[in-house]
N, C-alpha and C positions, 0 to 999 in steps of 0.2 A: 250406516251413513244416512244423514238426513236428506230427504227430497224436498224440493220447494216448487210450488206451482202458484202462479199469480195471473190475474187478468184485471184489466182496467177498462172502463167504458165511460165515454163522455156522453152526457144526456142533456137535453133541453128541459130540465126540471130543476127548480130551486133546491138547494141542499137542505133547507129547512123542511121542505115537503117530503123529501126522501127520509130525513131523520125521523119524521113523525111515524113512519112505518118501521124503520130499522131500529129505532130506540125502544120500541115495544118488543122485548125479547120473545114474547109469546106469539108474535105475528107471523112467524116464518111459514106457516102452512098457507098463508094468503098469497105468497109469491114463489115458494119453492115447490115445483110440481110433483116431487116425489114424497113430500111430507103430508101425511093424512091429517095429523094433529100434533100439537106441541104443548101439552100442558106444562104449566110452571110447577116446579117442585119447591117446597118450603116458602111459598107465598111472595117471593120477590120478583116483580115483573121486569125490572131493568136494573142496570148498574152493577157494580162490582159484587160478585158472589151470587148473582142471579143464576138459577139452574132451570133447564127445561129438558123434557124427554121428547125427542123427535120420534114419532111413530110413523113408519113408512107404509105405503100401500102394499108392499111385499110381505108385511108382517114383522119385519125387523125393526129394531129401535136403537137409539143411541142417547146417552145423557151428556149434555153440554153445560159447561159452567164458565161464566165470564170471569177472567182472571186479570184483565186490564180494561179500563173504561175511561173514555173521554167524552163527556156529555156533548151531544150535538155533532160529534165527529166520527166516533167509531169505538170498536171494542175488539178484544182478543179473547178467544175461548179455548178450552181444552175439552177433549172428549174423555170423560171419566168412566163410561161404560159403553162398550161397543162389541159387535161380533166380528170385527175385521182382524186380519192377521197383522196387527200393528203394535209396536212397543209404545210409541207416542204419537199423538195427533193434536195439532194446534191449527186454528183458523183465525183469520182476522178479516174484519169488514170495516170499510171506511167510506165516508162521503166527504168530498172536498169541494168547497164552493169555488166556482170559477168566476161567476158574476151573479147578479141578482136573479137571472133566469136559467142558469146552467150550472152543472156540477160534474164532477168525476166520481164514479163509484168504483171501489176496488175491493177485491177479495183475494186472499192468499191462503194457502194450506202448506203446512210443514209437517212431515211425518217420517217415522222410521219404521220400516217393515220388519217383522220377525223373520228369522231364518238365515241370519248371517249373509254371506255373499249371494246365495240364491235369493234371499229376501230382497236384497238390494236390487238385483236384476229384475225381479218381479215388480218391485216398486218403481223402478225407472222405466221399464218397457210396457208395463200393463197399467199400474195404478196411476202414474202421473198423467198419461193421456186421458184416462177415464175421469180423473178429478178435474182436469182442465175443462172438459166438457160440462161437468157438473157446475163448476164455477160460472161458466158463461151462461148457462141456463138460469142459475140463481140470480145473477145480476140482471139479466134480461127480464126475468119475472119481477124482480124488485122495481126496476124502472117502469115496467108496464103497470104494475099495481099502484105505484106511487103516482103515476100520471093520470090513471083512470079510476082508481078505487075498485076496479074489478078484481075478483079473486082468480088466481091461476089454479086450475085443477090438475088433472093428470097430464096435460100437455100445454105447451105455450100456444098462444094464438098464432094465426098465419103470419107470414112475413109482411104482407100488405097491411094487416091490422096493426102489427107492431110498429111499422114505419109510420103509419098515420098517427098512432097514439103518441109516439116518442118524438115526433117532429114539431109538435106544438110549441 
């Protein structure tokens, strides 16, 4: 049975400014604190069919491929290679313009854990909360990097720094 996790965040940043970061598929290591680097595979940096290999600080990696794309608004991707106990994994990222100076950013994940009923329980009680936390950190990092141009490394900036950067 499929699990769904989603988080939205309203930010005082123009959608176009966020899309400049999000639309470059190779830029995730600039705003996702667990990603060490994300080289593009097969030379396509954005759009339908773009692939990247996200290499994490813990030595693990995943390969992601864009399977749905709307320029300036968002994309959906599938994990094609990963070490997790999952049958399927899809993620979606969007930016929605609210007005000239603010937008809503959204990320969702849909996955099916391996292992039948036990896998479903593990997915529901362990993986969903973990992925919700990951989504929140990715969106916060995206907003921070989009607003400041600063790269997020192994951890997010302090709450005071985030509040100051995101309230402009």
